[in-house]
N, CA, C and O atoms as a GROMACS GRO file, in nm:
protein
  600
    1UNK      N    1   0.324  -1.394  -0.778
    1UNK     CA    2   0.448  -1.377  -0.686
    1UNK      C    3   0.522  -1.421  -0.789
    1UNK      O    4   0.492  -1.510  -0.868
    2UNK      N    5   0.671  -1.320  -0.783
    2UNK     CA    6   0.789  -1.340  -0.855
    2UNK      C    7   0.876  -1.474  -0.835
    2UNK      O    8   0.884  -1.534  -0.728
    3UNK      N    9   0.927  -1.505  -0.930
    3UNK     CA   10   1.025  -1.634  -0.916
    3UNK      C   11   1.141  -1.615  -0.817
    3UNK      O   12   1.186  -1.511  -0.770
    4UNK      N   13   1.182  -1.764  -0.794
    4UNK     CA   14   1.309  -1.723  -0.748
    4UNK      C   15   1.434  -1.655  -0.836
    4UNK      O   16   1.518  -1.589  -0.774
    5UNK      N   17   1.443  -1.668  -0.940
    5UNK     CA   18   1.541  -1.604  -1.047
    5UNK      C   19   1.488  -1.483  -1.070
    5UNK      O   20   1.576  -1.405  -1.109
    6UNK      N   21   1.336  -1.412  -1.061
    6UNK     CA   22   1.349  -1.281  -1.068
    6UNK      C   23   1.376  -1.186  -0.906
    6UNK      O   24   1.387  -1.064  -0.892
    7UNK      N   25   1.379  -1.279  -0.814
    7UNK     CA   26   1.402  -1.194  -0.698
    7UNK      C   27   1.581  -1.195  -0.628
    7UNK      O   28   1.638  -1.141  -0.532
    8UNK      N   29   1.616  -1.273  -0.722
    8UNK     CA   30   1.772  -1.288  -0.728
    8UNK      C   31   1.811  -1.221  -0.854
    8UNK      O   32   1.931  -1.243  -0.871
    9UNK      N   33   1.761  -1.150  -0.949
    9UNK     CA   34   1.838  -1.077  -1.017
    9UNK      C   35   1.803  -0.899  -1.018
    9UNK      O   36   1.820  -0.817  -1.108
   10UNK      N   37   1.760  -0.887  -0.911
   10UNK     CA   38   1.730  -0.749  -0.882
   10UNK      C   39   1.791  -0.710  -0.734
   10UNK      O   40   1.782  -0.798  -0.648
   11UNK      N   41   1.832  -0.624  -0.709
   11UNK     CA   42   1.834  -0.577  -0.611
   11UNK      C   43   1.759  -0.472  -0.508
   11UNK      O   44   1.822  -0.433  -0.409
   12UNK      N   45   1.636  -0.429  -0.530
   12UNK     CA   46   1.569  -0.435  -0.453
   12UNK      C   47   1.434  -0.529  -0.508
   12UNK      O   48   1.410  -0.564  -0.624
   13UNK      N   49   1.362  -0.556  -0.397
   13UNK     CA   50   1.216  -0.655  -0.446
   13UNK      C   51   1.144  -0.615  -0.290
   13UNK      O   52   1.196  -0.596  -0.181
   14UNK      N   53   1.014  -0.612  -0.332
   14UNK     CA   54   0.904  -0.591  -0.195
   14UNK      C   55   0.755  -0.598  -0.249
   14UNK      O   56   0.656  -0.555  -0.190
   15UNK      N   57   0.758  -0.671  -0.394
   15UNK     CA   58   0.678  -0.698  -0.434
   15UNK      C   59   0.555  -0.726  -0.358
   15UNK      O   60   0.448  -0.670  -0.385
   16UNK      N   61   0.570  -0.812  -0.263
   16UNK     CA   62   0.466  -0.903  -0.168
   16UNK      C   63   0.413  -0.802  -0.065
   16UNK      O   64   0.357  -0.860   0.028
   17UNK      N   65   0.414  -0.669  -0.054
   17UNK     CA   66   0.425  -0.574   0.073
   17UNK      C   67   0.371  -0.421   0.013
   17UNK      O   68   0.405  -0.354  -0.085
   18UNK      N   69   0.264  -0.399   0.125
   18UNK     CA   70   0.217  -0.306   0.078
   18UNK      C   71   0.233  -0.203   0.189
   18UNK      O   72   0.256  -0.241   0.304
   19UNK      N   73   0.220  -0.032   0.149
   19UNK     CA   74   0.200   0.040   0.260
   19UNK      C   75   0.092   0.108   0.275
   19UNK      O   76   0.031   0.165   0.185
   20UNK      N   77   0.062   0.105   0.402
   20UNK     CA   78  -0.084   0.188   0.426
   20UNK      C   79  -0.082   0.265   0.594
   20UNK      O   80   0.016   0.279   0.667
   21UNK      N   81  -0.191   0.295   0.613
   21UNK     CA   82  -0.200   0.343   0.724
   21UNK      C   83  -0.180   0.201   0.860
   21UNK      O   84  -0.225   0.086   0.854
   22UNK      N   85  -0.113   0.253   0.951
   22UNK     CA   86  -0.038   0.171   1.028
   22UNK      C   87  -0.188   0.122   1.118
   22UNK      O   88  -0.279   0.191   1.163
   23UNK      N   89  -0.166  -0.024   1.119
   23UNK     CA   90  -0.292  -0.037   1.266
   23UNK      C   91  -0.255   0.021   1.402
   23UNK      O   92  -0.318  -0.017   1.501
   24UNK      N   93  -0.170   0.099   1.413
   24UNK     CA   94  -0.108   0.184   1.550
   24UNK      C   95  -0.143   0.312   1.578
   24UNK      O   96  -0.144   0.398   1.666
   25UNK      N   97  -0.173   0.287   1.460
   25UNK     CA   98  -0.207   0.484   1.451
   25UNK      C   99  -0.330   0.504   1.569
   25UNK      O  100  -0.403   0.414   1.611
   26UNK      N  101  -0.333   0.631   1.606
   26UNK     CA  102  -0.445   0.644   1.710
   26UNK      C  103  -0.481   0.767   1.743
   26UNK      O  104  -0.396   0.842   1.790
   27UNK      N  105  -0.559   0.791   1.732
   27UNK     CA  106  -0.554   0.974   1.812
   27UNK      C  107  -0.464   1.047   1.829
   27UNK      O  108  -0.427   1.142   1.761
   28UNK      N  109  -0.413   0.994   1.945
   28UNK     CA  110  -0.308   1.070   2.032
   28UNK      C  111  -0.195   1.040   1.956
   28UNK      O  112  -0.103   1.121   1.962
   29UNK      N  113  -0.176   0.901   1.855
   29UNK     CA  114  -0.025   0.954   1.725
   29UNK      C  115  -0.064   1.020   1.648
   29UNK      O  116   0.019   1.108   1.624
   30UNK      N  117  -0.177   1.031   1.575
   30UNK     CA  118  -0.188   1.072   1.474
   30UNK      C  119  -0.197   0.942   1.350
   30UNK      O  120  -0.199   0.823   1.382
   31UNK      N  121  -0.202   0.983   1.231
   31UNK     CA  122  -0.176   0.879   1.136
   31UNK      C  123  -0.023   0.894   1.123
   31UNK      O  124   0.050   0.993   1.135
   32UNK      N  125   0.009   0.737   1.090
   32UNK     CA  126   0.100   0.709   1.030
   32UNK      C  127   0.165   0.575   0.952
   32UNK      O  128   0.160   0.477   1.026
   33UNK      N  129   0.209   0.554   0.856
   33UNK     CA  130   0.231   0.420   0.782
   33UNK      C  131   0.266   0.318   0.852
   33UNK      O  132   0.310   0.334   0.965
   34UNK      N  133   0.253   0.189   0.792
   34UNK     CA  134   0.317   0.099   0.808
   34UNK      C  135   0.306  -0.018   0.670
   34UNK      O  136   0.237  -0.014   0.568
   35UNK      N  137   0.401  -0.114   0.717
   35UNK     CA  138   0.414  -0.171   0.609
   35UNK      C  139   0.335  -0.347   0.618
   35UNK      O  140   0.368  -0.436   0.696
   36UNK      N  141   0.256  -0.351   0.541
   36UNK     CA  142   0.184  -0.475   0.555
   36UNK      C  143   0.206  -0.623   0.465
   36UNK      O  144   0.264  -0.603   0.358
   37UNK      N  145   0.176  -0.748   0.489
   37UNK     CA  146   0.183  -0.845   0.409
   37UNK      C  147   0.070  -0.846   0.279
   37UNK      O  148  -0.052  -0.839   0.300
   38UNK      N  149   0.127  -0.854   0.148
   38UNK     CA  150   0.030  -0.877   0.022
   38UNK      C  151  -0.036  -0.969   0.031
   38UNK      O  152  -0.158  -0.972   0.014
   39UNK      N  153   0.071  -1.101   0.075
   39UNK     CA  154   0.038  -1.257   0.077
   39UNK      C  155   0.064  -1.319   0.174
   39UNK      O  156   0.146  -1.260   0.244
   40UNK      N  157   0.018  -1.447   0.226
   40UNK     CA  158   0.106  -1.506   0.311
   40UNK      C  159   0.250  -1.555   0.308
   40UNK      O  160   0.308  -1.608   0.213
   41UNK      N  161   0.292  -1.529   0.418
   41UNK     CA  162   0.433  -1.586   0.437
   41UNK      C  163   0.462  -1.674   0.511
   41UNK      O  164   0.410  -1.669   0.622
   42UNK      N  165   0.560  -1.798   0.477
   42UNK     CA  166   0.592  -1.902   0.582
   42UNK      C  167   0.709  -1.879   0.641
   42UNK      O  168   0.811  -1.830   0.593
   43UNK      N  169   0.687  -1.917   0.746
   43UNK     CA  170   0.827  -1.905   0.887
   43UNK      C  171   0.989  -1.935   0.803
   43UNK      O  172   1.027  -2.040   0.751
   44UNK      N  173   1.051  -1.819   0.813
   44UNK     CA  174   1.147  -1.812   0.730
   44UNK      C  175   1.181  -1.775   0.600
   44UNK      O  176   1.293  -1.795   0.553
   45UNK      N  177   1.070  -1.711   0.527
   45UNK     CA  178   1.079  -1.709   0.403
   45UNK      C  179   1.130  -1.545   0.362
   45UNK      O  180   1.156  -1.467   0.454
   46UNK      N  181   1.134  -1.525   0.296
   46UNK     CA  182   1.213  -1.381   0.267
   46UNK      C  183   1.047  -1.294   0.188
   46UNK      O  184   0.963  -1.322   0.103
   47UNK      N  185   1.076  -1.191   0.274
   47UNK     CA  186   0.984  -1.074   0.289
   47UNK      C  187   1.009  -0.994   0.158
   47UNK      O  188   0.959  -0.989   0.045
   48UNK      N  189   1.103  -0.939   0.222
   48UNK     CA  190   1.197  -0.864   0.096
   48UNK      C  191   1.334  -0.812   0.116
   48UNK      O  192   1.378  -0.845   0.226
   49UNK      N  193   1.412  -0.746   0.050
   49UNK     CA  194   1.534  -0.724   0.026
   49UNK      C  195   1.551  -0.602  -0.053
   49UNK      O  196   1.467  -0.588  -0.141
   50UNK      N  197   1.611  -0.539  -0.046
   50UNK     CA  198   1.702  -0.432  -0.068
   50UNK      C  199   1.845  -0.349  -0.029
   50UNK      O  200   1.940  -0.395   0.033
   51UNK      N  201   1.832  -0.239  -0.074
   51UNK     CA  202   1.967  -0.170  -0.067
   51UNK      C  203   1.989  -0.054   0.030
   51UNK      O  204   1.885  -0.024   0.089
   52UNK      N  205   2.087   0.015   0.063
   52UNK     CA  206   2.108   0.100   0.144
   52UNK      C  207   2.183   0.204   0.117
   52UNK      O  208   2.288   0.206   0.053
   53UNK      N  209   2.137   0.279   0.160
   53UNK     CA  210   2.225   0.448   0.108
   53UNK      C  211   2.286   0.506   0.208
   53UNK      O  212   2.203   0.560   0.281
   54UNK      N  213   2.383   0.518   0.242
   54UNK     CA  214   2.468   0.602   0.354
   54UNK      C  215   2.456   0.719   0.367
   54UNK      O  216   2.454   0.782   0.261
   55UNK      N  217   2.447   0.785   0.478
   55UNK     CA  218   2.395   0.922   0.503
   55UNK      C  219   2.484   1.015   0.566
   55UNK      O  220   2.538   0.981   0.671
   56UNK      N  221   2.508   1.130   0.514
   56UNK     CA  222   2.674   1.174   0.502
   56UNK      C  223   2.722   1.173   0.646
   56UNK      O  224   2.629   1.176   0.727
   57UNK      N  225   2.825   1.169   0.691
   57UNK     CA  226   2.923   1.164   0.773
   57UNK      C  227   2.884   1.278   0.853
   57UNK      O  228   2.867   1.383   0.792
   58UNK      N  229   2.858   1.277   1.034
   58UNK     CA  230   2.819   1.409   1.062
   58UNK      C  231   2.633   1.368   1.057
   58UNK      O  232   2.582   1.390   1.166
   59UNK      N  233   2.596   1.348   1.017
   59UNK     CA  234   2.435   1.312   1.056
   59UNK      C  235   2.447   1.248   1.156
   59UNK      O  236   2.547   1.189   1.197
   60UNK      N  237   2.311   1.260   1.217
   60UNK     CA  238   2.298   1.224   1.373
   60UNK      C  239   2.146   1.122   1.397
   60UNK      O  240   2.032   1.156   1.431
   61UNK      N  241   2.190   1.019   1.370
   61UNK     CA  242   2.014   0.983   1.360
   61UNK      C  243   1.974   0.930   1.458
   61UNK      O  244   1.890   0.842   1.441
   62UNK      N  245   2.022   0.963   1.609
   62UNK     CA  246   1.958   1.002   1.763
   62UNK      C  247   1.864   1.039   1.702
   62UNK      O  248   1.784   0.952   1.669
   63UNK      N  249   1.840   1.173   1.665
   63UNK     CA  250   1.748   1.261   1.665
   63UNK      C  251   1.628   1.201   1.521
   63UNK      O  252   1.512   1.239   1.510
   64UNK      N  253   1.679   1.130   1.453
   64UNK     CA  254   1.574   1.069   1.315
   64UNK      C  255   1.502   0.948   1.335
   64UNK      O  256   1.557   0.838   1.321
   65UNK      N  257   1.409   0.957   1.360
   65UNK     CA  258   1.365   0.773   1.351
   65UNK      C  259   1.391   0.745   1.189
   65UNK      O  260   1.437   0.632   1.176
   66UNK      N  261   1.377   0.811   1.069
   66UNK     CA  262   1.378   0.759   0.940
   66UNK      C  263   1.463   0.722   0.906
   66UNK      O  264   1.483   0.719   0.785
   67UNK      N  265   1.557   0.676   0.999
   67UNK     CA  266   1.652   0.562   0.927
   67UNK      C  267   1.716   0.487   0.972
   67UNK      O  268   1.679   0.481   1.089
   68UNK      N  269   1.833   0.385   0.949
   68UNK     CA  270   1.895   0.293   1.020
   68UNK      C  271   2.016   0.305   1.045
   68UNK      O  272   2.098   0.358   0.971
   69UNK      N  273   2.044   0.241   1.184
   69UNK     CA  274   2.182   0.198   1.229
   69UNK      C  275   2.264   0.128   1.134
   69UNK      O  276   2.241   0.007   1.132
   70UNK      N  277   2.354   0.169   1.056
   70UNK     CA  278   2.422   0.064   0.974
   70UNK      C  279   2.594   0.035   0.997
   70UNK      O  280   2.695   0.062   0.933
   71UNK      N  281   2.572  -0.016   1.093
   71UNK     CA  282   2.694  -0.098   1.159
   71UNK      C  283   2.724  -0.109   1.298
   71UNK      O  284   2.657  -0.016   1.342
   72UNK      N  285   2.762  -0.145   1.364
   72UNK     CA  286   2.787  -0.270   1.474
   72UNK      C  287   2.814  -0.153   1.621
   72UNK      O  288   2.764  -0.146   1.734
   73UNK      N  289   2.905  -0.084   1.554
   73UNK     CA  290   2.984   0.005   1.661
   73UNK      C  291   2.869   0.088   1.738
   73UNK      O  292   2.758   0.121   1.696
   74UNK      N  293   2.921   0.107   1.846
   74UNK     CA  294   2.812   0.159   1.972
   74UNK      C  295   2.900   0.267   2.016
   74UNK      O  296   3.016   0.226   2.020
   75UNK      N  297   2.891   0.383   2.048
   75UNK     CA  298   2.760   0.480   1.982
   75UNK      C  299   2.853   0.436   1.806
   75UNK      O  300   2.965   0.414   1.761
   76UNK      N  301   2.677   0.450   1.756
   76UNK     CA  302   2.660   0.417   1.644
   76UNK      C  303   2.715   0.560   1.537
   76UNK      O  304   2.669   0.674   1.537
   77UNK      N  305   2.783   0.525   1.487
   77UNK     CA  306   2.824   0.703   1.387
   77UNK      C  307   2.791   0.674   1.221
   77UNK      O  308   2.818   0.765   1.142
   78UNK      N  309   2.728   0.534   1.167
   78UNK     CA  310   2.697   0.518   1.063
   78UNK      C  311   2.509   0.496   1.040
   78UNK      O  312   2.443   0.422   1.112
   79UNK      N  313   2.459   0.565   0.943
   79UNK     CA  314   2.315   0.563   0.951
   79UNK      C  315   2.283   0.561   0.777
   79UNK      O  316   2.364   0.601   0.693
   80UNK      N  317   2.171   0.516   0.753
   80UNK     CA  318   2.141   0.496   0.596
   80UNK      C  319   2.008   0.465   0.596
   80UNK      O  320   1.954   0.407   0.689
   81UNK      N  321   1.957   0.497   0.506
   81UNK     CA  322   1.786   0.509   0.455
   81UNK      C  323   1.795   0.394   0.364
   81UNK      O  324   1.890   0.374   0.289
   82UNK      N  325   1.685   0.315   0.377
   82UNK     CA  326   1.664   0.183   0.305
   82UNK      C  327   1.579   0.195   0.177
   82UNK      O  328   1.510   0.296   0.161
   83UNK      N  329   1.582   0.086   0.077
   83UNK     CA  330   1.517   0.141  -0.064
   83UNK      C  331   1.376   0.020  -0.011
   83UNK      O  332   1.389  -0.064   0.077
   84UNK      N  333   1.271   0.039  -0.079
   84UNK     CA  334   1.147  -0.061  -0.097
   84UNK      C  335   1.035   0.003   0.007
   84UNK      O  336   1.013   0.124  -0.004
   85UNK      N  337   0.976  -0.059   0.090
   85UNK     CA  338   0.892  -0.061   0.168
   85UNK      C  339   0.994  -0.064   0.314
   85UNK      O  340   0.914  -0.085   0.405
   86UNK      N  341   1.113  -0.053   0.365
   86UNK     CA  342   1.168  -0.136   0.487
   86UNK      C  343   1.124   0.013   0.580
   86UNK      O  344   1.062  -0.002   0.686
   87UNK      N  345   1.154   0.130   0.540
   87UNK     CA  346   1.146   0.249   0.642
   87UNK      C  347   1.000   0.248   0.681
   87UNK      O  348   0.958   0.332   0.761
   88UNK      N  349   0.912   0.145   0.621
   88UNK     CA  350   0.784   0.151   0.692
   88UNK      C  351   0.725   0.017   0.798
   88UNK      O  352   0.611  -0.006   0.839
   89UNK      N  353   0.856  -0.054   0.819
   89UNK     CA  354   0.824  -0.198   0.872
   89UNK      C  355   0.810  -0.098   1.055
   89UNK      O  356   0.889  -0.005   1.067
   90UNK      N  357   0.747  -0.117   1.136
   90UNK     CA  358   0.710  -0.061   1.278
   90UNK      C  359   0.776  -0.144   1.336
   90UNK      O  360   0.790  -0.257   1.290
   91UNK      N  361   0.843  -0.096   1.471
   91UNK     CA  362   0.902  -0.190   1.577
   91UNK      C  363   0.798  -0.249   1.688
   91UNK      O  364   0.704  -0.178   1.725
   92UNK      N  365   0.813  -0.349   1.728
   92UNK     CA  366   0.742  -0.354   1.844
   92UNK      C  367   0.863  -0.504   1.907
   92UNK      O  368   0.966  -0.546   1.855
   93UNK      N  369   0.794  -0.550   2.034
   93UNK     CA  370   0.924  -0.626   2.111
   93UNK      C  371   0.963  -0.754   2.046
   93UNK      O  372   0.886  -0.824   1.979
   94UNK      N  373   1.055  -0.774   2.063
   94UNK     CA  374   1.090  -0.898   2.016
   94UNK      C  375   0.986  -1.027   2.035
   94UNK      O  376   0.961  -1.106   1.945
   95UNK      N  377   0.942  -1.032   2.139
   95UNK     CA  378   0.799  -1.115   2.167
   95UNK      C  379   0.702  -1.124   2.009
   95UNK      O  380   0.686  -1.217   1.929
   96UNK      N  381   0.658  -1.006   2.012
   96UNK     CA  382   0.537  -0.971   1.912
   96UNK      C  383   0.622  -0.900   1.728
   96UNK      O  384   0.559  -0.872   1.626
   97UNK      N  385   0.744  -0.894   1.745
   97UNK     CA  386   0.759  -0.877   1.587
   97UNK      C  387   0.732  -1.012   1.522
   97UNK      O  388   0.736  -1.116   1.588
   98UNK      N  389   0.705  -1.011   1.395
   98UNK     CA  390   0.686  -1.107   1.310
   98UNK      C  391   0.795  -1.078   1.188
   98UNK      O  392   0.763  -1.106   1.072
   99UNK      N  393   0.904  -1.030   1.215
   99UNK     CA  394   0.990  -1.030   1.111
   99UNK      C  395   1.164  -1.018   1.162
   99UNK      O  396   1.194  -0.976   1.274
  100UNK      N  397   1.236  -1.048   1.089
  100UNK     CA  398   1.383  -1.000   1.142
  100UNK      C  399   1.447  -0.949   0.999
  100UNK      O  400   1.423  -0.997   0.888
  101UNK      N  401   1.517  -0.861   1.025
  101UNK     CA  402   1.647  -0.826   0.916
  101UNK      C  403   1.736  -0.872   0.949
  101UNK      O  404   1.759  -0.903   1.066
  102UNK      N  405   1.855  -0.900   0.794
  102UNK     CA  406   1.952  -0.921   0.842
  102UNK      C  407   2.040  -0.856   0.718
  102UNK      O  408   2.015  -0.872   0.598
  103UNK      N  409   2.150  -0.778   0.775
  103UNK     CA  410   2.214  -0.672   0.730
  103UNK      C  411   2.346  -0.677   0.676
  103UNK      O  412   2.428  -0.662   0.766
  104UNK      N  413   2.404  -0.694   0.551
  104UNK     CA  414   2.491  -0.665   0.487
  104UNK      C  415   2.577  -0.542   0.489
  104UNK      O  416   2.604  -0.481   0.386
  105UNK      N  417   2.630  -0.496   0.639
  105UNK     CA  418   2.683  -0.393   0.612
  105UNK      C  419   2.780  -0.363   0.484
  105UNK      O  420   2.746  -0.264   0.418
  106UNK      N  421   2.890  -0.431   0.440
  106UNK     CA  422   2.983  -0.411   0.369
  106UNK      C  423   2.900  -0.407   0.206
  106UNK      O  424   2.934  -0.351   0.102
  107UNK      N  425   2.812  -0.469   0.229
  107UNK     CA  426   2.739  -0.469   0.076
  107UNK      C  427   2.615  -0.369   0.077
  107UNK      O  428   2.534  -0.353  -0.014
  108UNK      N  429   2.616  -0.332   0.148
  108UNK     CA  430   2.514  -0.207   0.198
  108UNK      C  431   2.377  -0.241   0.129
  108UNK      O  432   2.318  -0.163   0.054
  109UNK      N  433   2.327  -0.391   0.172
  109UNK     CA  434   2.191  -0.420   0.191
  109UNK      C  435   2.101  -0.486   0.224
  109UNK      O  436   2.167  -0.535   0.316
  110UNK      N  437   2.009  -0.533   0.233
  110UNK     CA  438   1.930  -0.585   0.342
  110UNK      C  439   1.840  -0.732   0.318
  110UNK      O  440   1.815  -0.760   0.200
  111UNK      N  441   1.803  -0.804   0.400
  111UNK     CA  442   1.669  -0.928   0.315
  111UNK      C  443   1.632  -0.862   0.451
  111UNK      O  444   1.699  -0.795   0.529
  112UNK      N  445   1.480  -0.911   0.456
  112UNK     CA  446   1.350  -0.917   0.546
  112UNK      C  447   1.312  -1.073   0.563
  112UNK      O  448   1.304  -1.148   0.466
  113UNK      N  449   1.288  -1.114   0.697
  113UNK     CA  450   1.200  -1.260   0.649
  113UNK      C  451   1.139  -1.285   0.751
  113UNK      O  452   1.167  -1.223   0.854
  114UNK      N  453   1.019  -1.401   0.751
  114UNK     CA  454   0.915  -1.386   0.829
  114UNK      C  455   1.010  -1.455   0.959
  114UNK      O  456   1.109  -1.527   0.947
  115UNK      N  457   0.953  -1.412   1.066
  115UNK     CA  458   1.017  -1.499   1.233
  115UNK      C  459   0.900  -1.626   1.228
  115UNK      O  460   0.915  -1.732   1.290
  116UNK      N  461   0.801  -1.600   1.157
  116UNK     CA  462   0.718  -1.725   1.187
  116UNK      C  463   0.601  -1.690   1.049
  116UNK      O  464   0.600  -1.613   0.953
  117UNK      N  465   0.523  -1.778   1.096
  117UNK     CA  466   0.398  -1.755   0.952
  117UNK      C  467   0.358  -1.633   1.014
  117UNK      O  468   0.359  -1.592   1.130
  118UNK      N  469   0.306  -1.566   0.851
  118UNK     CA  470   0.256  -1.416   0.825
  118UNK      C  471   0.145  -1.442   0.723
  118UNK      O  472   0.151  -1.485   0.608
  119UNK      N  473   0.042  -1.401   0.799
  119UNK     CA  474  -0.122  -1.386   0.700
  119UNK      C  475  -0.116  -1.269   0.617
  119UNK      O  476  -0.092  -1.157   0.661
  120UNK      N  477  -0.139  -1.297   0.498
  120UNK     CA  478  -0.181  -1.170   0.449
  120UNK      C  479  -0.219  -1.027   0.500
  120UNK      O  480  -0.250  -1.030   0.619
  121UNK      N  481  -0.222  -0.946   0.464
  121UNK     CA  482  -0.269  -0.818   0.528
  121UNK      C  483  -0.252  -0.817   0.702
  121UNK      O  484  -0.338  -0.780   0.782
  122UNK      N  485  -0.131  -0.863   0.731
  122UNK     CA  486  -0.099  -0.849   0.882
  122UNK      C  487   0.017  -0.730   0.849
  122UNK      O  488   0.085  -0.704   0.750
  123UNK      N  489   0.000  -0.668   0.996
  123UNK     CA  490   0.142  -0.585   0.966
  123UNK      C  491   0.280  -0.586   1.004
  123UNK      O  492   0.291  -0.578   1.126
  124UNK      N  493   0.373  -0.591   0.953
  124UNK     CA  494   0.488  -0.644   0.939
  124UNK      C  495   0.556  -0.554   1.026
  124UNK      O  496   0.540  -0.434   1.011
  125UNK      N  497   0.627  -0.596   1.113
  125UNK     CA  498   0.726  -0.562   1.236
  125UNK      C  499   0.848  -0.605   1.265
  125UNK      O  500   0.883  -0.723   1.256
  126UNK      N  501   0.903  -0.533   1.292
  126UNK     CA  502   1.084  -0.600   1.353
  126UNK      C  503   1.112  -0.501   1.477
  126UNK      O  504   1.067  -0.390   1.504
  127UNK      N  505   1.202  -0.583   1.541
  127UNK     CA  506   1.243  -0.520   1.684
  127UNK      C  507   1.380  -0.410   1.624
  127UNK      O  508   1.492  -0.457   1.604
  128UNK      N  509   1.361  -0.316   1.611
  128UNK     CA  510   1.476  -0.214   1.580
  128UNK      C  511   1.583  -0.249   1.646
  128UNK      O  512   1.564  -0.249   1.767
  129UNK      N  513   1.706  -0.283   1.609
  129UNK     CA  514   1.834  -0.314   1.691
  129UNK      C  515   1.853  -0.206   1.781
  129UNK      O  516   1.895  -0.234   1.893
  130UNK      N  517   1.821  -0.047   1.743
  130UNK     CA  518   1.877   0.055   1.839
  130UNK      C  519   1.745   0.118   1.942
  130UNK      O  520   1.763   0.219   2.009
  131UNK      N  521   1.617   0.044   1.943
  131UNK     CA  522   1.529   0.083   2.025
  131UNK      C  523   1.569   0.096   2.174
  131UNK      O  524   1.495   0.171   2.237
  132UNK      N  525   1.660   0.045   2.238
  132UNK     CA  526   1.697   0.029   2.358
  132UNK      C  527   1.778   0.178   2.409
  132UNK      O  528   1.779   0.244   2.513
  133UNK      N  529   1.833   0.187   2.292
  133UNK     CA  530   1.959   0.340   2.314
  133UNK      C  531   1.927   0.443   2.232
  133UNK      O  532   1.997   0.539   2.266
  134UNK      N  533   1.854   0.473   2.137
  134UNK     CA  534   1.822   0.574   2.033
  134UNK      C  535   1.749   0.676   2.100
  134UNK      O  536   1.663   0.629   2.174
  135UNK      N  537   1.759   0.847   2.098
  135UNK     CA  538   1.729   0.881   2.211
  135UNK      C  539   1.550   0.932   2.100
  135UNK      O  540   1.444   0.957   2.158
  136UNK      N  541   1.562   0.934   1.982
  136UNK     CA  542   1.413   0.937   1.892
  136UNK      C  543   1.332   0.820   1.930
  136UNK      O  544   1.209   0.828   1.931
  137UNK      N  545   1.400   0.702   1.965
  137UNK     CA  546   1.248   0.609   2.032
  137UNK      C  547   1.252   0.575   2.149
  137UNK      O  548   1.235   0.458   2.181
  138UNK      N  549   1.276   0.672   2.237
  138UNK     CA  550   1.208   0.681   2.362
  138UNK      C  551   1.106   0.656   2.399
  138UNK      O  552   1.067   0.549   2.446
  139UNK      N  553   1.010   0.818   2.373
  139UNK     CA  554   0.842   0.728   2.350
  139UNK      C  555   0.821   0.620   2.285
  139UNK      O  556   0.720   0.561   2.322
  140UNK      N  557   0.878   0.572   2.202
  140UNK     CA  558   0.807   0.438   2.113
  140UNK      C  559   0.858   0.309   2.267
  140UNK      O  560   0.777   0.233   2.321
  141UNK      N  561   0.998   0.320   2.302
  141UNK     CA  562   1.036   0.205   2.379
  141UNK      C  563   0.978   0.225   2.518
  141UNK      O  564   0.990   0.121   2.582
  142UNK      N  565   0.933   0.298   2.570
  142UNK     CA  566   0.787   0.300   2.678
  142UNK      C  567   0.689   0.267   2.659
  142UNK      O  568   0.612   0.230   2.747
  143UNK      N  569   0.658   0.270   2.501
  143UNK     CA  570   0.474   0.227   2.480
  143UNK      C  571   0.521   0.084   2.517
  143UNK      O  572   0.467   0.027   2.612
  144UNK      N  573   0.664  -0.006   2.412
  144UNK     CA  574   0.622  -0.107   2.425
  144UNK      C  575   0.680  -0.222   2.552
  144UNK      O  576   0.642  -0.338   2.569
  145UNK      N  577   0.785  -0.143   2.631
  145UNK     CA  578   0.792  -0.136   2.765
  145UNK      C  579   0.656  -0.192   2.880
  145UNK      O  580   0.644  -0.300   2.937
  146UNK      N  581   0.566  -0.067   2.884
  146UNK     CA  582   0.448  -0.080   2.918
  146UNK      C  583   0.348  -0.247   2.827
  146UNK      O  584   0.292  -0.343   2.879
  147UNK      N  585   0.358  -0.225   2.746
  147UNK     CA  586   0.285  -0.328   2.690
  147UNK      C  587   0.352  -0.455   2.695
  147UNK      O  588   0.268  -0.542   2.715
  148UNK      N  589   0.481  -0.508   2.685
  148UNK     CA  590   0.521  -0.594   2.748
  148UNK      C  591   0.483  -0.638   2.898
  148UNK      O  592   0.426  -0.743   2.927
  149UNK      N  593   0.530  -0.525   3.003
  149UNK     CA  594   0.505  -0.587   3.134
  149UNK      C  595   0.333  -0.574   3.162
  149UNK      O  596   0.275  -0.593   3.269
  150UNK      N  597   0.287  -0.544   3.060
  150UNK     CA  598   0.151  -0.571   3.123
  150UNK      C  599   0.089  -0.721   3.055
  150UNK      O  600  -0.021  -0.764   3.090
   0.00000   0.00000   0.00000
């Protein structure tokens, strides 16, 4: 495990996260990747930190799942790509998400924390801030809403 000084000294740190086939992959969805905890994390513990690269003006993230909403304005016009394992955290309902992302828009960086205790091997999930309104997330939103209602 990295020391606090090592973590502080780098812009991108995801040493305790691995990417592999998502536990949500099915024959209907096909195979896709997810981020998984390599070690146990306690509630509130930093899981990953990284930087964002803003995408060119005119890019439409409403049609592309592989980018992040990178502002508080709605409708959103600023999109970004995340470093490290961040693009592989799949979304789930707020109740079932085990991580939360803190976004530092002005600094183009983020930190991801454990919402509760997370065990090694557990898939890391957070609720996408744009889950409810982005066109590209409509099918995912429908699945999550069905699961939440059940």
